[in-house]
LUMBA-804033 format. One record per residue: x, y, z of N, C-alpha, C in turn; residue in three letters. Coordinates in Angstrom, 3 decimals, m for minus. Example, Ala and Ser with C-alpha at 12.3 -4.5 7.8 and 13.67 -1.06 7.14 Angstrom:
BEGIN
drense n_c1 13.190&n_c2 m5.690&n_c3 7.800&ca_c1 12.300&ca_c2 m4.500&ca_c3 7.800&c_c1 13.200&c_c2 m3.300&c_c3 7.800&code Ala
drense n_c1 12.850&n_c2 m2.250&n_c3 7.080&ca_c1 13.670&ca_c2 m1.060&ca_c3 7.140&c_c1 12.900&c_c2 0.030&c_c3 7.870&code Ser
//
This chain:
BEGIN
drense n_c1 m53.284&n_c2 8.161&n_c3 m19.072&ca_c1 m51.977&ca_c2 7.747&ca_c3 m19.514&c_c1 m50.989&c_c2 7.749&c_c3 m18.344&code Met
drense n_c1 m50.993&n_c2 8.814&n_c3 m17.537&ca_c1 m50.098&ca_c2 8.904&ca_c3 m16.392&c_c1 m50.398&c_c2 7.773&c_c3 m15.407&code Ile
drense n_c1 m51.710&n_c2 7.477&n_c3 m15.250&ca_c1 m52.092&ca_c2 6.390&ca_c3 m14.337&c_c1 m51.544&c_c2 5.063&c_c3 m14.843&code Arg
drense n_c1 m51.510&n_c2 4.867&n_c3 m16.118&ca_c1 m50.990&ca_c2 3.623&ca_c3 m16.687&c_c1 m49.511&c_c2 3.481&c_c3 m16.377&code Thr
drense n_c1 m48.761&n_c2 4.575&n_c3 m16.570&ca_c1 m47.320&ca_c2 4.542&ca_c3 m16.259&c_c1 m47.074&c_c2 4.345&c_c3 m14.762&code Tyr
drense n_c1 m47.895&n_c2 5.001&n_c3 m13.933&ca_c1 m47.745&ca_c2 4.857&ca_c3 m12.485&c_c1 m48.029&c_c2 3.420&c_c3 m12.071&code Ala
drense n_c1 m49.105&n_c2 2.826&n_c3 m12.631&ca_c1 m49.440&ca_c2 1.440&ca_c3 m12.314&c_c1 m48.328&c_c2 0.499&c_c3 m12.777&code Leu
drense n_c1 m47.775&n_c2 0.759&n_c3 m13.962&ca_c1 m46.684&ca_c2 m0.076&ca_c3 m14.482&c_c1 m45.458&c_c2 0.027&c_c3 m13.578&code Ala
drense n_c1 m45.179&n_c2 1.228&n_c3 m13.119&ca_c1 m44.030&ca_c2 1.425&ca_c3 m12.232&c_c1 m44.227&c_c2 0.681&c_c3 m10.921&code Ala
drense n_c1 m45.434&n_c2 0.748&n_c3 m10.372&ca_c1 m45.723&ca_c2 0.049&ca_c3 m9.114&c_c1 m45.587&c_c2 m1.457&c_c3 m9.312&code Val
drense n_c1 m46.114&n_c2 m1.963&n_c3 m10.431&ca_c1 m46.022&ca_c2 m3.403&ca_c3 m10.695&c_c1 m44.569&c_c2 m3.840&c_c3 m10.894&code Leu
drense n_c1 m43.769&n_c2 m3.008&n_c3 m11.582&ca_c1 m42.349&ca_c2 m3.335&ca_c3 m11.766&c_c1 m41.621&c_c2 m3.374&c_c3 m10.430&code Leu
drense n_c1 m41.909&n_c2 m2.394&n_c3 m9.576&ca_c1 m41.253&ca_c2 m2.372&ca_c3 m8.257&c_c1 m41.684&c_c2 m3.562&c_c3 m7.421&code Met
drense n_c1 m42.944&n_c2 m3.928&n_c3 m7.502&ca_c1 m43.416&ca_c2 m5.085&ca_c3 m6.740&c_c1 m42.752&c_c2 m6.360&c_c3 m7.241&code Ala
drense n_c1 m42.607&n_c2 m6.464&n_c3 m8.554&ca_c1 m41.939&ca_c2 m7.638&ca_c3 m9.117&c_c1 m40.478&c_c2 m7.694&c_c3 m8.716&code Gly
drense n_c1 m39.827&n_c2 m6.551&n_c3 m8.719&ca_c1 m38.419&ca_c2 m6.500&ca_c3 m8.322&c_c1 m38.265&c_c2 m6.874&c_c3 m6.859&code Ala
drense n_c1 m39.185&n_c2 m6.390&n_c3 m6.024&ca_c1 m39.119&ca_c2 m6.710&ca_c3 m4.599&c_c1 m39.334&c_c2 m8.205&c_c3 m4.370&code Ala
drense n_c1 m40.236&n_c2 m8.794&n_c3 m5.146&ca_c1 m40.486&ca_c2 m10.233&ca_c3 m4.997&c_c1 m39.264&c_c2 m11.046&c_c3 m5.416&code Ala
drense n_c1 m38.619&n_c2 m10.605&n_c3 m6.497&ca_c1 m37.425&ca_c2 m11.319&ca_c3 m6.949&c_c1 m36.266&c_c2 m11.125&c_c3 m5.983&code Gln
drense n_c1 m36.209&n_c2 m9.984&n_c3 m5.330&ca_c1 m35.120&ca_c2 m9.718&ca_c3 m4.391&c_c1 m35.124&c_c2 m10.731&c_c3 m3.258&code Ala
drense n_c1 m36.286&n_c2 m11.257&n_c3 m2.927&ca_c1 m36.365&ca_c2 m12.275&ca_c3 m1.893&c_c1 m35.634&c_c2 m13.543&c_c3 m2.286&code Gly
drense n_c1 m35.426&n_c2 m13.754&n_c3 m3.586&ca_c1 m34.737&ca_c2 m14.938&ca_c3 m4.068&c_c1 m33.221&c_c2 m14.805&c_c3 m3.979&code Asp
drense n_c1 m32.734&n_c2 m13.590&n_c3 m3.808&ca_c1 m31.290&ca_c2 m13.368&ca_c3 m3.744&c_c1 m30.734&c_c2 m13.983&c_c3 m2.470&code Leu
drense n_c1 m29.527&n_c2 m14.456&n_c3 m2.547&ca_c1 m28.874&ca_c2 m14.984&ca_c3 m1.360&c_c1 m28.555&c_c2 m13.821&c_c3 m0.428&code Lys
drense n_c1 m28.639&n_c2 m14.080&n_c3 0.835&ca_c1 m28.341&ca_c2 m13.021&ca_c3 1.792&c_c1 m26.829&c_c2 m12.902&c_c3 1.967&code Thr
drense n_c1 m26.391&n_c2 m11.711&n_c3 2.217&ca_c1 m24.971&ca_c2 m11.470&ca_c3 2.465&c_c1 m24.638&c_c2 m11.924&c_c3 3.875&code Leu
drense n_c1 m23.489&n_c2 m12.536&n_c3 4.012&ca_c1 m23.062&ca_c2 m12.994&ca_c3 5.321&c_c1 m21.756&c_c2 m12.324&c_c3 5.687&code Lys
drense n_c1 m21.652&n_c2 m12.001&n_c3 6.943&ca_c1 m20.420&ca_c2 m11.403&ca_c3 7.447&c_c1 m19.368&c_c2 m12.495&c_c3 7.575&code Lys
drense n_c1 m18.169&n_c2 m12.212&n_c3 7.092&ca_c1 m17.074&ca_c2 m13.161&ca_c3 7.254&c_c1 m15.940&c_c2 m12.485&c_c3 8.021&code Ile
drense n_c1 m15.224&n_c2 m13.257&n_c3 8.756&ca_c1 m14.063&ca_c2 m12.758&ca_c3 9.488&c_c1 m12.822&c_c2 m13.452&c_c3 8.950&code Asn
drense n_c1 m11.757&n_c2 m12.699&n_c3 8.819&ca_c1 m10.488&ca_c2 m13.282&ca_c3 8.409&c_c1 m9.361&c_c2 m12.460&c_c3 9.000&code Phe
drense n_c1 m8.229&n_c2 m13.099&n_c3 9.139&ca_c1 m7.060&ca_c2 m12.454&ca_c3 9.707&c_c1 m6.138&c_c2 m12.005&c_c3 8.590&code Asp
drense n_c1 m5.732&n_c2 m10.760&n_c3 8.649&ca_c1 m4.765&ca_c2 m10.233&ca_c3 7.704&c_c1 m3.370&c_c2 m10.635&c_c3 8.177&code Met
drense n_c1 m2.434&n_c2 m10.813&n_c3 7.249&ca_c1 m1.061&ca_c2 m11.139&ca_c3 7.661&c_c1 m0.487&c_c2 m10.026&c_c3 8.535&code Pro
drense n_c1 0.271&n_c2 m10.407&n_c3 9.504&ca_c1 0.894&ca_c2 m9.440&ca_c3 10.409&c_c1 2.204&c_c2 m8.976&c_c3 9.803&code Asp
drense n_c1 2.175&n_c2 m7.796&n_c3 9.156&ca_c1 3.403&ca_c2 m7.305&ca_c3 8.533&c_c1 4.300&c_c2 m6.582&c_c3 9.528&code Asp
drense n_c1 3.845&n_c2 m6.445&n_c3 10.782&ca_c1 4.695&ca_c2 m5.798&ca_c3 11.772&c_c1 5.857&c_c2 m6.704&c_c3 12.175&code Ser
drense n_c1 5.743&n_c2 m7.989&n_c3 11.849&ca_c1 6.818&ca_c2 m8.920&ca_c3 12.176&c_c1 8.013&c_c2 m8.738&c_c3 11.240&code Ala
drense n_c1 7.785&n_c2 m8.104&n_c3 10.087&ca_c1 8.859&ca_c2 m7.874&ca_c3 9.128&c_c1 9.483&c_c2 m6.524&c_c3 9.434&code Ile
drense n_c1 10.747&n_c2 m6.549&n_c3 9.751&ca_c1 11.454&ca_c2 m5.318&ca_c3 10.106&c_c1 12.710&c_c2 m5.206&c_c3 9.252&code Thr
drense n_c1 13.345&n_c2 m4.051&n_c3 9.345&ca_c1 14.601&ca_c2 m3.868&ca_c3 8.636&c_c1 15.702&c_c2 m4.629&c_c3 9.358&code Phe
drense n_c1 16.600&n_c2 m5.246&n_c3 8.609&ca_c1 17.737&ca_c2 m5.917&ca_c3 9.255&c_c1 18.548&c_c2 m4.918&c_c3 10.092&code Pro
drense n_c1 19.008&n_c2 m5.376&n_c3 11.228&ca_c1 19.786&ca_c2 m4.515&ca_c3 12.121&c_c1 21.109&c_c2 m4.133&c_c3 11.471&code Ala
drense n_c1 21.576&n_c2 m2.961&n_c3 11.831&ca_c1 22.860&ca_c2 m2.515&ca_c3 11.325&c_c1 22.907&c_c2 m1.016&c_c3 11.143&code Gly
drense n_c1 24.049&n_c2 m0.500&n_c3 10.746&ca_c1 24.190&ca_c2 0.938&ca_c3 10.541&c_c1 23.162&c_c2 1.447&c_c3 9.527&code Pro
drense n_c1 22.424&n_c2 2.475&n_c3 9.901&ca_c1 21.434&ca_c2 3.065&ca_c3 9.018&c_c1 20.013&c_c2 2.596&c_c3 9.276&code Gly
drense n_c1 19.867&n_c2 1.569&n_c3 10.102&ca_c1 18.526&ca_c2 1.048&ca_c3 10.391&c_c1 17.630&c_c2 2.125&c_c3 11.009&code Glu
drense n_c1 18.199&n_c2 2.913&n_c3 11.904&ca_c1 17.411&ca_c2 3.966&ca_c3 12.554&c_c1 16.971&c_c2 5.030&c_c3 11.544&code Glu
drense n_c1 17.850&n_c2 5.391&n_c3 10.621&ca_c1 17.517&ca_c2 6.407&ca_c3 9.618&c_c1 16.427&c_c2 5.918&c_c3 8.673&code Ala
drense n_c1 16.528&n_c2 4.685&n_c3 8.210&ca_c1 15.520&ca_c2 4.177&ca_c3 7.283&c_c1 14.189&c_c2 3.958&c_c3 7.992&code Ile
drense n_c1 14.233&n_c2 3.467&n_c3 9.222&ca_c1 12.995&ca_c2 3.273&ca_c3 9.979&c_c1 12.329&c_c2 4.606&c_c3 10.274&code Ser
drense n_c1 13.115&n_c2 5.570&n_c3 10.705&ca_c1 12.575&ca_c2 6.874&ca_c3 11.082&c_c1 12.045&c_c2 7.685&c_c3 9.920&code Gly
drense n_c1 12.543&n_c2 7.437&n_c3 8.724&ca_c1 12.116&ca_c2 8.227&ca_c3 7.575&c_c1 11.181&c_c2 7.486&c_c3 6.635&code Asn
drense n_c1 11.406&n_c2 6.234&n_c3 6.407&ca_c1 10.692&ca_c2 5.517&ca_c3 5.347&c_c1 9.408&c_c2 4.854&c_c3 5.820&code Cys
drense n_c1 9.351&n_c2 4.466&n_c3 7.099&ca_c1 8.169&ca_c2 3.761&ca_c3 7.592&c_c1 6.935&c_c2 4.657&c_c3 7.690&code Leu
drense n_c1 7.094&n_c2 5.954&n_c3 7.515&ca_c1 5.931&ca_c2 6.841&ca_c3 7.507&c_c1 5.031&c_c2 6.537&c_c3 6.311&code Ala
drense n_c1 5.630&n_c2 6.092&n_c3 5.223&ca_c1 4.861&ca_c2 5.818&ca_c3 3.998&c_c1 4.938&c_c2 4.370&c_c3 3.532&code Cys
drense n_c1 5.996&n_c2 3.660&n_c3 3.883&ca_c1 6.218&ca_c2 2.305&ca_c3 3.380&c_c1 6.357&c_c2 1.326&c_c3 4.532&code His
drense n_c1 5.926&n_c2 0.095&n_c3 4.303&ca_c1 6.211&ca_c2 m0.957&ca_c3 5.283&c_c1 7.632&c_c2 m1.454&c_c3 5.017&code Ser
drense n_c1 8.233&n_c2 m2.046&n_c3 6.031&ca_c1 9.566&ca_c2 m2.623&ca_c3 5.845&c_c1 9.491&c_c2 m3.725&c_c3 4.786&code Ala
drense n_c1 8.392&n_c2 m4.450&n_c3 4.764&ca_c1 8.200&ca_c2 m5.509&ca_c3 3.778&c_c1 8.244&c_c2 m4.946&c_c3 2.353&code Asp
drense n_c1 7.599&n_c2 m3.818&n_c3 2.153&ca_c1 7.598&ca_c2 m3.185&ca_c3 0.822&c_c1 9.019&c_c2 m2.847&c_c3 0.385&code His
drense n_c1 9.769&n_c2 m2.256&n_c3 1.274&ca_c1 11.148&ca_c2 m1.866&ca_c3 0.942&c_c1 12.011&c_c2 m3.099&c_c3 0.715&code Val
drense n_c1 11.897&n_c2 m4.084&n_c3 1.589&ca_c1 12.761&ca_c2 m5.254&ca_c3 1.501&c_c1 12.424&c_c2 m6.160&c_c3 0.315&code Met
drense n_c1 11.258&n_c2 m5.965&n_c3 m0.280&ca_c1 10.893&ca_c2 m6.764&ca_c3 m1.451&c_c1 11.194&c_c2 m6.052&c_c3 m2.771&code Asn
drense n_c1 11.908&n_c2 m4.946&n_c3 m2.703&ca_c1 12.352&ca_c2 m4.286&ca_c3 m3.932&c_c1 13.509&c_c2 m5.091&c_c3 m4.521&code Gln
drense n_c1 13.689&n_c2 m5.008&n_c3 m5.822&ca_c1 14.807&ca_c2 m5.752&ca_c3 m6.418&c_c1 16.142&c_c2 m5.159&c_c3 m5.982&code Pro
drense n_c1 17.181&n_c2 m5.958&n_c3 m5.938&ca_c1 18.501&ca_c2 m5.423&ca_c3 m5.614&c_c1 18.916&c_c2 m4.380&c_c3 m6.657&code Pro
drense n_c1 19.476&n_c2 m3.274&n_c3 m6.182&ca_c1 19.922&ca_c2 m2.208&ca_c3 m7.086&c_c1 21.291&c_c2 m1.714&c_c3 m6.664&code Met
drense n_c1 22.001&n_c2 m1.120&n_c3 m7.601&ca_c1 23.308&ca_c2 m0.557&ca_c3 m7.279&c_c1 23.134&c_c2 0.809&c_c3 m6.600&code Asp
drense n_c1 24.240&n_c2 1.360&n_c3 m6.128&ca_c1 24.209&ca_c2 2.623&ca_c3 m5.389&c_c1 23.525&c_c2 3.734&c_c3 m6.179&code Arg
drense n_c1 23.831&n_c2 3.852&n_c3 m7.463&ca_c1 23.250&ca_c2 4.930&ca_c3 m8.281&c_c1 21.725&c_c2 4.847&c_c3 m8.299&code Glu
drense n_c1 21.201&n_c2 3.643&n_c3 m8.462&ca_c1 19.744&ca_c2 3.485&ca_c3 m8.509&c_c1 19.087&c_c2 3.730&c_c3 m7.152&code His
drense n_c1 19.714&n_c2 3.256&n_c3 m6.079&ca_c1 19.160&ca_c2 3.532&ca_c3 m4.749&c_c1 19.182&c_c2 5.029&c_c3 m4.466&code Trp
drense n_c1 20.235&n_c2 5.697&n_c3 m4.893&ca_c1 20.301&ca_c2 7.151&ca_c3 m4.718&c_c1 19.140&c_c2 7.825&c_c3 m5.470&code His
drense n_c1 18.874&n_c2 7.363&n_c3 m6.696&ca_c1 17.765&ca_c2 7.921&ca_c3 m7.484&c_c1 16.422&c_c2 7.681&c_c3 m6.799&code Glu
drense n_c1 16.247&n_c2 6.519&n_c3 m6.220&ca_c1 14.994&ca_c2 6.208&ca_c3 m5.525&c_c1 14.798&c_c2 7.146&c_c3 m4.341&code Val
drense n_c1 15.838&n_c2 7.301&n_c3 m3.525&ca_c1 15.727&ca_c2 8.162&ca_c3 m2.352&c_c1 15.510&c_c2 9.619&c_c3 m2.787&code Val
drense n_c1 16.215&n_c2 10.071&n_c3 m3.806&ca_c1 16.025&ca_c2 11.438&ca_c3 m4.310&c_c1 14.605&c_c2 11.646&c_c3 m4.837&code Glu
drense n_c1 14.047&n_c2 10.625&n_c3 m5.484&ca_c1 12.668&ca_c2 10.720&ca_c3 m5.975&c_c1 11.696&c_c2 10.893&c_c3 m4.813&code Lys
drense n_c1 11.935&n_c2 10.164&n_c3 m3.728&ca_c1 11.056&ca_c2 10.294&ca_c3 m2.565&c_c1 11.114&c_c2 11.720&c_c3 m2.001&code Met
drense n_c1 12.296&n_c2 12.305&n_c3 m2.025&ca_c1 12.470&ca_c2 13.656&ca_c3 m1.486&c_c1 11.881&c_c2 14.695&c_c3 m2.435&code Ile
drense n_c1 12.227&n_c2 14.620&n_c3 m3.702&ca_c1 11.830&ca_c2 15.662&ca_c3 m4.656&c_c1 10.401&c_c2 15.509&c_c3 m5.158&code Lys
drense n_c1 10.009&n_c2 14.309&n_c3 m5.557&ca_c1 8.675&ca_c2 14.118&ca_c3 m6.131&c_c1 7.588&c_c2 13.995&c_c3 m5.068&code Ala
drense n_c1 7.920&n_c2 13.304&n_c3 m3.966&ca_c1 6.907&ca_c2 13.034&ca_c3 m2.955&c_c1 7.080&c_c2 13.862&c_c3 m1.684&code Tyr
drense n_c1 8.059&n_c2 14.754&n_c3 m1.700&ca_c1 8.292&ca_c2 15.697&ca_c3 m0.586&c_c1 8.573&c_c2 15.011&c_c3 0.744&code Lys
drense n_c1 9.273&n_c2 13.881&n_c3 0.702&ca_c1 9.665&ca_c2 13.210&ca_c3 1.947&c_c1 10.638&c_c2 14.127&c_c3 2.699&code Ala
drense n_c1 10.359&n_c2 14.403&n_c3 3.959&ca_c1 11.213&ca_c2 15.317&ca_c3 4.729&c_c1 12.466&c_c2 14.620&c_c3 5.262&code Pro
drense n_c1 13.349&n_c2 14.266&n_c3 4.361&ca_c1 14.572&ca_c2 13.538&ca_c3 4.718&c_c1 15.754&c_c2 14.501&c_c3 4.570&code Ile
drense n_c1 16.569&n_c2 14.574&n_c3 5.604&ca_c1 17.747&ca_c2 15.448&ca_c3 5.543&c_c1 18.783&c_c2 14.840&c_c3 4.600&code Thr
drense n_c1 19.707&n_c2 15.670&n_c3 4.139&ca_c1 20.779&ca_c2 15.171&ca_c3 3.266&c_c1 21.587&c_c2 14.082&c_c3 3.961&code Glu
drense n_c1 21.856&n_c2 14.302&n_c3 5.245&ca_c1 22.628&ca_c2 13.315&ca_c3 6.017&c_c1 21.889&c_c2 11.976&c_c3 6.103&code Glu
drense n_c1 20.587&n_c2 12.035&n_c3 6.421&ca_c1 19.806&ca_c2 10.800&ca_c3 6.490&c_c1 19.682&c_c2 10.147&c_c3 5.119&code Asp
drense n_c1 19.536&n_c2 10.945&n_c3 4.069&ca_c1 19.433&ca_c2 10.395&ca_c3 2.717&c_c1 20.680&c_c2 9.583&c_c3 2.382&code Ala
drense n_c1 21.843&n_c2 10.125&n_c3 2.692&ca_c1 23.094&ca_c2 9.413&ca_c3 2.422&c_c1 23.174&c_c2 8.130&c_c3 3.252&code Ala
drense n_c1 22.740&n_c2 8.204&n_c3 4.505&ca_c1 22.749&ca_c2 7.031&ca_c3 5.383&c_c1 21.788&c_c2 5.965&c_c3 4.865&code Thr
drense n_c1 20.610&n_c2 6.392&n_c3 4.392&ca_c1 19.619&ca_c2 5.459&ca_c3 3.861&c_c1 20.153&c_c2 4.766&c_c3 2.612&code Ile
drense n_c1 20.782&n_c2 5.532&n_c3 1.726&ca_c1 21.351&ca_c2 4.937&ca_c3 0.515&c_c1 22.421&c_c2 3.918&c_c3 0.899&code Val
drense n_c1 23.300&n_c2 4.272&n_c3 1.834&ca_c1 24.331&ca_c2 3.326&ca_c3 2.285&c_c1 23.699&c_c2 2.048&c_c3 2.826&code Asp
drense n_c1 22.650&n_c2 2.209&n_c3 3.620&ca_c1 21.967&ca_c2 1.057&ca_c3 4.210&c_c1 21.360&c_c2 0.177&c_c3 3.116&code Tyr
drense n_c1 20.651&n_c2 0.804&n_c3 2.172&ca_c1 20.006&ca_c2 0.034&ca_c3 1.105&c_c1 21.022&c_c2 m0.697&c_c3 0.234&code Leu
drense n_c1 22.147&n_c2 m0.061&n_c3 m0.016&ca_c1 23.207&ca_c2 m0.723&ca_c3 m0.796&c_c1 23.735&c_c2 m1.925&c_c3 m0.021&code Val
drense n_c1 23.868&n_c2 m1.776&n_c3 1.280&ca_c1 24.386&ca_c2 m2.867&ca_c3 2.103&c_c1 23.414&c_c2 m4.048&c_c3 2.169&code Arg
drense n_c1 22.094&n_c2 m3.765&n_c3 2.352&ca_c1 21.159&ca_c2 m4.876&ca_c3 2.537&c_c1 20.417&c_c2 m5.287&c_c3 1.268&code Val
drense n_c1 20.306&n_c2 m4.380&n_c3 0.296&ca_c1 19.587&ca_c2 m4.679&ca_c3 m0.940&c_c1 20.380&c_c2 m4.266&c_c3 m2.180&code Lys
drense n_c1 21.695&n_c2 m4.232&n_c3 m2.011&ca_c1 22.540&ca_c2 m3.858&ca_c3 m3.145&c_c1 22.662&c_c2 m4.961&c_c3 m4.166&code Gly
drense n_c1 22.848&n_c2 m4.553&n_c3 m5.393&ca_c1 23.007&ca_c2 m5.514&ca_c3 m6.488&c_c1 24.349&c_c2 m6.197&c_c3 m6.320&code Lys
drense n_c1 24.318&n_c2 m7.498&n_c3 m6.313&ca_c1 25.561&ca_c2 m8.271&ca_c3 m6.192&c_c1 26.252&c_c2 m8.294&c_c3 m7.563&code Lys
drense n_c1 27.472&n_c2 m7.857&n_c3 m7.594&ca_c1 28.212&ca_c2 m7.769&ca_c3 m8.869&c_c1 28.745&c_c2 m9.111&c_c3 m9.292&code Glu
//
């Protein structure tokens, strides 16, 4: 009985190996990823604070593609980064970052 199962297993593996020859071979492909280093924060007051603190975790593209928000919401976002994600941002830099975000991504009234 064991010999029957062993023979069946060998035949199944041989059949699988034969069918594997029919599979298409994998080919290596090369492609270029978009260069996100070309996207930077707009120049102006606070650019150094946002670059120095936020680029550790986020690309400038990620930040700049957020929807426009008012000061209260930007403050909440920055506070969330500090409290929930432990971003090491000083109070002074946090205020500067919020001012910057309101200036460049603030909700137009």
